[in-house]
N, CA, C and O atoms as a Tinker XYZ file with bonds, in Angstrom:
   332  protein
     1  N      9.166000   15.533000   28.751000    73     2
     2  CA     8.906000   15.433000   26.729000    64     1     3
     3  C      9.927000   15.139000   26.254000    63     2     4     5
     4  O     10.991000   15.754000   26.325000    81     3
     5  N      9.618000   13.846000   25.546000    73     3     6
     6  CA    10.676000   13.568000   24.306000    64     5     7
     7  C      9.647000   14.097000   23.553000    63     6     8     9
     8  O      8.542000   14.527000   23.882000    81     7
     9  N     10.707000   13.893000   21.499000    73     7    10
    10  CA    10.129000   14.371000   20.436000    64     9    11
    11  C     10.792000   13.393000   19.925000    63    10    12    13
    12  O     11.551000   12.783000   20.678000    81    11
    13  N     10.711000   13.083000   18.860000    73    11    14
    14  CA    11.577000   11.643000   17.912000    64    13    15
    15  C     11.770000   12.997000   16.434000    63    14    16    17
    16  O     11.172000   14.051000   16.219000    81    15
    17  N     12.479000   12.541000   15.967000    73    15    18
    18  CA    12.458000   12.905000   14.371000    64    17    19
    19  C     11.334000   14.264000   13.686000    63    18    20    21
    20  O     11.632000   15.376000   13.251000    81    19
    21  N     10.190000   13.684000   13.812000    73    19    22
    22  CA     8.900000   13.774000   13.486000    64    21    23
    23  C      8.464000   15.649000   14.250000    63    22    24    25
    24  O      7.773000   16.626000   13.963000    81    23
    25  N      9.195000   15.295000   15.065000    73    23    26
    26  CA     8.884000   16.709000   15.621000    64    25    27
    27  C      7.414000   16.305000   16.660000    63    26    28    29
    28  O      7.416000   17.228000   17.475000    81    27
    29  N      6.598000   15.686000   16.888000    73    27    30
    30  CA     6.070000   14.922000   17.567000    64    29    31
    31  C      6.433000   13.747000   18.811000    63    30    32    33
    32  O      6.961000   12.638000   18.885000    81    31
    33  N      5.633000   14.999000   19.944000    73    31    34
    34  CA     6.412000   13.771000   21.836000    64    33    35
    35  C      5.288000   12.627000   20.799000    63    34    36    37
    36  O      4.425000   12.644000   19.921000    81    35
    37  N      6.146000   11.642000   21.764000    73    35    38
    38  CA     5.927000   10.544000   21.808000    64    37    39
    39  C      5.094000    9.191000   20.388000    63    38    40    41
    40  O      4.612000    8.077000   20.592000    81    39
    41  N      5.212000    9.754000   19.438000    73    39    42
    42  CA     4.943000    8.795000   18.275000    64    41    43
    43  C      6.135000    8.252000   17.505000    63    42    44    45
    44  O      6.781000    9.289000   17.653000    81    43
    45  N      6.998000    7.442000   16.771000    73    43    46
    46  CA     8.022000    7.421000   15.802000    64    45    47
    47  C      8.290000    7.561000   14.923000    63    46    48    49
    48  O      7.310000    7.462000   14.184000    81    47
    49  N      9.100000    7.757000   14.444000    73    47    50
    50  CA     9.070000    8.308000   13.262000    64    49    51
    51  C      8.040000    7.727000   12.431000    63    50    52    53
    52  O      6.915000    8.157000   12.176000    81    51
    53  N      8.631000    6.661000   12.052000    73    51    54
    54  CA     6.929000    6.085000   11.154000    64    53    55
    55  C      5.416000    6.285000   11.527000    63    54    56    57
    56  O      4.620000    6.853000   10.780000    81    55
    57  N      5.072000    5.722000   12.853000    73    55    58
    58  CA     4.111000    6.705000   12.988000    64    57    59
    59  C      3.803000    7.662000   13.171000    63    58    60    61
    60  O      2.977000    7.813000   14.071000    81    59
    61  N      4.283000    8.833000   12.433000    73    59    62
    62  CA     4.466000   10.442000   12.199000    64    61    63
    63  C      3.906000   10.766000   11.428000    63    62    64    65
    64  O      2.906000   11.468000   11.279000    81    63
    65  N      5.278000    9.658000   10.198000    73    63    66
    66  CA     4.912000    9.489000    8.926000    64    65    67
    67  C      3.014000    8.914000    8.198000    63    66    68    69
    68  O      2.278000    9.456000    7.374000    81    67
    69  N      2.860000    7.575000    9.053000    73    67    70
    70  CA     2.066000    7.632000    8.393000    64    69    71
    71  C      0.186000    8.372000    9.211000    63    70    72    73
    72  O     -0.958000    7.920000    9.173000    81    71
    73  N      0.551000    9.123000    9.582000    73    71    74
    74  CA    -0.140000    9.686000   10.585000    64    73    75
    75  C     -0.627000   10.801000    8.963000    63    74    76    77
    76  O     -1.539000   11.235000    8.260000    81    75
    77  N      0.734000   10.739000    9.185000    73    75    78
    78  CA     0.457000   12.057000    7.421000    64    77    79
    79  C      0.473000   11.273000    6.678000    63    78    80    81
    80  O      1.492000   11.674000    6.116000    81    79
    81  N      0.178000   10.338000    6.079000    73    79    82
    82  CA     0.301000    9.853000    4.297000    64    81    83
    83  C     -1.475000    9.580000    4.875000    63    82    84    85
    84  O     -2.466000    9.671000    4.150000    81    83
    85  N     -1.466000    9.292000    6.126000    73    83    86
    86  CA    -3.928000    8.780000    6.009000    64    85    87
    87  C     -4.445000    9.856000    5.472000    63    86    88    89
    88  O     -5.264000    9.744000    4.559000    81    87
    89  N     -3.969000   11.349000    6.053000    73    87    90
    90  CA    -4.257000   12.371000    5.904000    64    89    91
    91  C     -4.844000   12.601000    4.075000    63    90    92    93
    92  O     -5.801000   13.027000    3.428000    81    91
    93  N     -4.047000   12.233000    3.976000    73    91    94
    94  CA    -3.453000   12.440000    2.368000    64    93    95
    95  C     -3.004000   11.836000    1.308000    63    94    96    97
    96  O     -2.090000   12.202000    0.568000    81    95
    97  N     -3.838000   10.644000    1.223000    73    95    98
    98  CA    -3.836000    9.978000    0.851000    64    97    99
    99  C     -3.782000    9.823000   -1.070000    63    98   100   101
   100  O     -4.806000    9.810000   -1.754000    81    99
   101  N     -1.846000    9.683000   -1.844000    73    99   102
   102  CA    -1.852000    9.764000   -3.099000    64   101   103
   103  C     -1.796000    7.944000   -3.440000    63   102   104   105
   104  O     -1.581000    6.900000   -2.824000    81   103
   105  N     -2.102000    8.350000   -4.672000    73   103   106
   106  CA    -1.616000    6.890000   -5.887000    64   105   107
   107  C     -0.572000    6.633000   -5.557000    63   106   108   109
   108  O      0.176000    7.601000   -5.419000    81   107
   109  N      0.055000    5.123000   -5.242000    73   107   110
   110  CA     1.225000    4.745000   -5.147000    64   109   111
   111  C      1.980000    3.495000   -6.061000    63   110   112   113
   112  O      2.184000    2.545000   -5.305000    81   111
   113  N      2.381000    3.253000   -7.244000    73   111   114
   114  CA     2.511000    2.250000   -7.582000    64   113   115
   115  C      3.126000    1.105000   -7.645000    63   114   116   117
   116  O      4.327000    1.060000   -7.909000    81   115
   117  N      2.300000   -0.138000   -7.382000    73   115   118
   118  CA     3.122000   -1.259000   -7.123000    64   117   119
   119  C      4.140000   -2.283000   -8.353000    63   118   120   121
   120  O      3.648000   -3.357000   -8.700000    81   119
   121  N      5.474000   -1.879000   -8.918000    73   119   122
   122  CA     5.055000   -3.114000   -9.664000    64   121   123
   123  C      5.016000   -4.177000   -8.995000    63   122   124   125
   124  O      4.997000   -4.247000   -7.767000    81   123
   125  N      4.987000   -5.982000  -10.550000    73   123   126
   126  CA     5.020000   -6.906000   -9.762000    64   125   127
   127  C      4.976000   -7.125000   -8.856000    63   126   128   129
   128  O      5.752000   -7.281000   -7.914000    81   127
   129  N      3.612000   -7.181000   -9.118000    73   127   130
   130  CA     2.183000   -7.306000   -8.442000    64   129   131
   131  C      1.735000   -8.127000   -7.833000    63   130   132   133
   132  O      1.106000   -8.001000   -6.783000    81   131
   133  N      2.148000   -9.692000   -8.751000    73   131   134
   134  CA     2.131000  -10.814000   -8.923000    64   133   135
   135  C      3.165000  -11.261000   -7.685000    63   134   136   137
   136  O      3.118000  -12.489000   -7.620000    81   135
   137  N      3.908000  -10.827000   -6.870000    73   135   138
   138  CA     4.631000  -10.995000   -5.618000    64   137   139
   139  C      4.111000  -11.601000   -3.819000    63   138   140   141
   140  O      4.073000  -10.716000   -2.964000    81   139
   141  N      3.944000  -12.274000   -3.615000    73   139   142
   142  CA     3.778000  -12.044000   -2.545000    64   141   143
   143  C      4.201000  -10.693000   -1.576000    63   142   144   145
   144  O      3.394000   -9.763000   -1.554000    81   143
   145  N      5.177000  -10.604000   -0.954000    73   143   146
   146  CA     5.223000   -9.694000   -0.476000    64   145   147
   147  C      4.638000   -7.817000   -0.948000    63   146   148   149
   148  O      4.228000   -7.004000   -0.120000    81   147
   149  N      4.817000   -7.499000   -2.857000    73   147   150
   150  CA     4.283000   -7.059000   -3.240000    64   149   151
   151  C      2.486000   -6.558000   -2.301000    63   150   152   153
   152  O      2.224000   -5.667000   -1.493000    81   151
   153  N      1.815000   -7.411000   -2.804000    73   151   154
   154  CA     0.371000   -8.031000   -2.010000    64   153   155
   155  C      0.207000   -7.525000   -0.953000    63   154   156   157
   156  O     -0.396000   -6.527000   -0.559000    81   155
   157  N      0.911000   -8.444000   -0.416000    73   155   158
   158  CA     1.343000   -7.882000    1.465000    64   157   159
   159  C      1.340000   -6.665000    1.039000    63   158   160   161
   160  O      0.399000   -6.811000    0.259000    81   159
   161  N      1.707000   -5.294000    0.884000    73   159   162
   162  CA     2.168000   -4.460000    0.868000    64   161   163
   163  C      0.985000   -3.811000    0.529000    63   162   164   165
   164  O      0.321000   -3.416000    1.487000    81   163
   165  N      0.285000   -3.468000   -1.264000    73   163   166
   166  CA    -0.535000   -3.086000   -0.909000    64   165   167
   167  C     -1.859000   -4.004000    0.067000    63   166   168   169
   168  O     -2.953000   -3.441000    0.036000    81   167
   169  N     -1.810000   -4.993000    0.679000    73   167   170
   170  CA    -2.898000   -4.978000    1.421000    64   169   171
   171  C     -2.630000   -4.059000    2.793000    63   170   172   173
   172  O     -3.514000   -3.448000    3.393000    81   171
   173  N     -1.266000   -4.096000    3.145000    73   171   174
   174  CA    -1.455000   -3.074000    3.933000    64   173   175
   175  C     -1.474000   -1.979000    4.765000    63   174   176   177
   176  O     -1.560000   -1.646000    5.947000    81   175
   177  N     -1.294000   -1.341000    3.049000    73   175   178
   178  CA    -1.610000    0.378000    2.617000    64   177   179
   179  C     -2.633000    0.703000    2.590000    63   178   180   181
   180  O     -3.024000    1.796000    3.000000    81   179
   181  N     -3.320000   -0.168000    2.101000    73   179   182
   182  CA    -5.299000    0.165000    2.000000    64   181   183
   183  C     -5.537000    0.107000    3.206000    63   182   184   185
   184  O     -6.132000    1.067000    3.696000    81   183
   185  N     -5.178000   -0.962000    4.024000    73   183   186
   186  CA    -5.954000   -0.944000    5.507000    64   185   187
   187  C     -6.357000   -0.091000    5.958000    63   186   188   189
   188  O     -7.473000    0.197000    6.390000    81   187
   189  N     -4.582000    0.863000    5.826000    73   187   190
   190  CA    -3.887000    2.083000    7.122000    64   189   191
   191  C     -4.243000    3.395000    6.446000    63   190   192   193
   192  O     -4.205000    4.550000    6.868000    81   191
   193  N     -4.624000    2.849000    5.195000    73   191   194
   194  CA    -5.834000    3.953000    3.787000    64   193   195
   195  C     -4.092000    5.043000    3.943000    63   194   196   197
   196  O     -3.870000    6.246000    4.075000    81   195
   197  N     -3.646000    4.417000    3.887000    73   195   198
   198  CA    -1.397000    5.439000    3.124000    64   197   199
   199  C     -1.522000    5.446000    1.750000    63   198   200   201
   200  O     -0.548000    5.773000    1.072000    81   199
   201  N     -2.558000    5.140000    1.236000    73   199   202
   202  CA    -2.984000    5.258000   -0.143000    64   201   203
   203  C     -3.347000    4.682000   -1.506000    63   202   204   205
   204  O     -3.703000    3.525000   -1.729000    81   203
   205  N     -3.218000    5.559000   -2.280000    73   203   206
   206  CA    -4.298000    4.715000   -2.985000    64   205   207
   207  C     -3.252000    3.831000   -4.736000    63   206   208   209
   208  O     -2.622000    4.305000   -5.681000    81   207
   209  N     -3.567000    2.671000   -4.362000    73   207   210
   210  CA    -2.690000    2.093000   -5.195000    64   209   211
   211  C     -2.790000    1.261000   -6.730000    63   210   212   213
   212  O     -3.764000    0.705000   -7.237000    81   211
   213  N     -1.259000    1.429000   -7.287000    73   211   214
   214  CA    -1.863000    1.403000   -9.096000    64   213   215
   215  C     -0.508000   -0.520000   -8.700000    63   214   216   217
   216  O      0.642000   -0.701000   -8.299000    81   215
   217  N     -1.296000   -1.121000   -9.008000    73   215   218
   218  CA    -0.407000   -2.806000   -9.170000    64   217   219
   219  C     -0.132000   -2.616000  -10.599000    63   218   220   221
   220  O     -0.720000   -2.004000  -11.491000    81   219
   221  N      0.690000   -3.160000  -10.561000    73   219   222
   222  CA     1.325000   -3.094000  -11.772000    64   221   223
   223  C      1.881000   -4.910000  -12.400000    63   222   224   225
   224  O      3.101000   -5.069000  -12.449000    81   223
   225  N      1.137000   -5.925000  -12.758000    73   223   226
   226  CA     0.782000   -7.020000  -13.402000    64   225   227
   227  C      0.469000   -7.871000  -14.077000    63   226   228   229
   228  O     -0.699000   -7.794000  -13.699000    81   227
   229  N      0.427000   -9.015000  -15.085000    73   227   230
   230  CA    -1.133000   -9.566000  -15.087000    64   229   231
   231  C     -1.923000   -9.704000  -14.735000    63   230   232   233
   232  O     -1.957000  -10.805000  -14.185000    81   231
   233  N     -2.738000   -9.221000  -14.678000    73   231   234
   234  CA    -4.099000   -8.937000  -14.142000    64   233   235
   235  C     -5.516000  -10.610000  -13.084000    63   234   236   237
   236  O     -6.437000  -10.507000  -12.274000    81   235
   237  N     -4.881000  -11.769000  -13.753000    73   235   238
   238  CA    -5.109000  -13.011000  -13.277000    64   237   239
   239  C     -4.552000  -12.920000  -11.924000    63   238   240   241
   240  O     -5.151000  -12.670000  -10.878000    81   239
   241  N     -3.057000  -13.213000  -12.151000    73   239   242
   242  CA    -2.223000  -13.093000  -11.488000    64   241   243
   243  C     -1.593000  -12.348000  -10.357000    63   242   244   245
   244  O     -0.922000  -12.850000   -9.456000    81   243
   245  N     -1.824000  -11.374000  -10.481000    73   243   246
   246  CA    -2.274000  -10.152000   -9.369000    64   245   247
   247  C     -2.897000   -9.877000   -8.520000    63   246   248   249
   248  O     -2.672000   -9.106000   -7.587000    81   247
   249  N     -4.354000  -10.913000   -8.927000    73   247   250
   250  CA    -5.481000  -10.875000   -8.604000    64   249   251
   251  C     -5.372000  -12.227000   -7.272000    63   250   252   253
   252  O     -5.409000  -12.212000   -6.041000    81   251
   253  N     -5.265000  -13.011000   -8.042000    73   251   254
   254  CA    -5.064000  -14.672000   -7.408000    64   253   255
   255  C     -3.826000  -13.944000   -6.286000    63   254   256   257
   256  O     -4.039000  -14.195000   -5.100000    81   255
   257  N     -2.713000  -13.172000   -6.558000    73   255   258
   258  CA    -1.922000  -12.607000   -5.098000    64   257   259
   259  C     -2.410000  -12.195000   -3.847000    63   258   260   261
   260  O     -2.431000  -12.651000   -2.704000    81   259
   261  N     -2.784000  -11.213000   -4.414000    73   259   262
   262  CA    -4.311000   -9.814000   -3.535000    64   261   263
   263  C     -4.799000  -10.983000   -2.334000    63   262   264   265
   264  O     -4.748000  -11.134000   -1.113000    81   263
   265  N     -5.296000  -11.678000   -3.549000    73   263   266
   266  CA    -6.172000  -12.964000   -2.975000    64   265   267
   267  C     -5.624000  -13.772000   -1.613000    63   266   268   269
   268  O     -6.310000  -14.271000   -0.721000    81   267
   269  N     -4.593000  -13.748000   -1.702000    73   267   270
   270  CA    -3.891000  -14.175000   -0.620000    64   269   271
   271  C     -3.450000  -13.658000   -0.357000    63   270   272   273
   272  O     -3.681000  -13.726000    0.850000    81   271
   273  N     -2.919000  -13.098000   -0.459000    73   271   274
   274  CA    -3.442000  -11.500000    1.177000    64   273   275
   275  C     -3.874000  -11.927000    1.638000    63   274   276   277
   276  O     -3.332000  -12.823000    2.285000    81   275
   277  N     -4.893000  -11.754000    1.718000    73   275   278
   278  CA    -6.565000  -11.188000    2.577000    64   277   279
   279  C     -6.582000  -10.543000    1.785000    63   278   280   281
   280  O     -5.439000  -10.198000    2.085000    81   279
   281  N     -6.871000   -9.730000    0.620000    73   279   282
   282  CA    -7.322000   -8.073000   -0.239000    64   281   283
   283  C     -8.165000   -8.634000   -1.559000    63   282   284   285
   284  O     -8.012000   -9.371000   -2.533000    81   283
   285  N     -8.981000   -7.936000   -1.041000    73   283   286
   286  CA   -10.459000   -7.948000   -2.482000    64   285   287
   287  C     -9.427000   -7.175000   -3.670000    63   286   288   289
   288  O     -8.649000   -6.248000   -3.445000    81   287
   289  N     -9.550000   -7.505000   -4.307000    73   287   290
   290  CA    -9.037000   -7.248000   -5.927000    64   289   291
   291  C    -10.016000   -5.970000   -6.289000    63   290   292   293
   292  O     -9.737000   -4.772000   -6.320000    81   291
   293  N    -10.607000   -6.292000   -6.414000    73   291   294
   294  CA   -11.726000   -5.467000   -7.159000    64   293   295
   295  C    -11.360000   -3.763000   -6.615000    63   294   296   297
   296  O    -11.603000   -2.664000   -7.112000    81   295
   297  N    -10.786000   -4.129000   -5.580000    73   295   298
   298  CA   -11.017000   -2.643000   -5.140000    64   297   299
   299  C     -9.385000   -1.593000   -5.413000    63   298   300   301
   300  O     -9.277000   -0.443000   -4.987000    81   299
   301  N     -8.592000   -2.122000   -5.972000    73   299   302
   302  CA    -7.328000   -2.393000   -6.280000    64   301   303
   303  C     -7.445000   -2.083000   -8.054000    63   302   304   305
   304  O     -7.704000   -2.853000   -8.980000    81   303
   305  N     -7.132000   -0.617000   -8.030000    73   303   306
   306  CA    -5.908000   -0.997000   -9.737000    64   305   307
   307  C     -5.670000   -1.855000  -10.189000    63   306   308   309
   308  O     -5.677000   -2.527000   -9.157000    81   307
   309  N     -5.314000   -2.858000  -11.271000    73   307   310
   310  CA    -4.389000   -3.479000  -11.828000    64   309   311
   311  C     -4.175000   -2.624000  -13.117000    63   310   312   313
   312  O     -4.944000   -1.807000  -13.624000    81   311
   313  N     -2.827000   -3.057000  -13.550000    73   311   314
   314  CA    -2.653000   -2.858000  -14.738000    64   313   315
   315  C     -1.788000   -3.834000  -15.850000    63   314   316   317
   316  O     -0.970000   -4.598000  -15.338000    81   315
   317  N     -1.868000   -3.847000  -16.746000    73   315   318
   318  CA    -1.077000   -4.992000  -17.140000    64   317   319
   319  C     -0.564000   -4.457000  -18.082000    63   318   320   321
   320  O     -1.172000   -3.739000  -18.875000    81   319
   321  N      0.747000   -4.757000  -18.137000    73   319   322
   322  CA     2.099000   -3.636000  -19.103000    64   321   323
   323  C      1.892000   -3.600000  -20.691000    63   322   324   325
   324  O      2.041000   -2.752000  -21.571000    81   323
   325  N      1.302000   -5.491000  -20.602000    73   323   326
   326  CA     1.977000   -5.970000  -21.949000    64   325   327
   327  C      0.191000   -5.285000  -22.902000    63   326   328   329
   328  O      0.136000   -6.078000  -23.842000    81   327
   329  N     -0.886000   -4.474000  -23.032000    73   327   330
   330  CA    -1.649000   -3.993000  -22.585000    64   329   331
   331  C     -1.395000   -2.420000  -23.858000    63   330   332
   332  O     -2.125000   -1.432000  -23.772000    81   331
């Protein structure tokens, strides 16, 4: 039997980290929310149940980026830094 850094047999470190994060999702702030890579990360985190995202950026631009990444922006808190 082999153990990884997380001390759990048969899991990679990231798999163990994801499993732990999914049991207690926390808020996570994503700056530059209109960037496609950020929108994809938000989509993945929501899909995996890893966190409750708070995305910073102009609401229209962030919503468009999230839609482009295949994520429903209605379920995401978007904060306009200029408000």
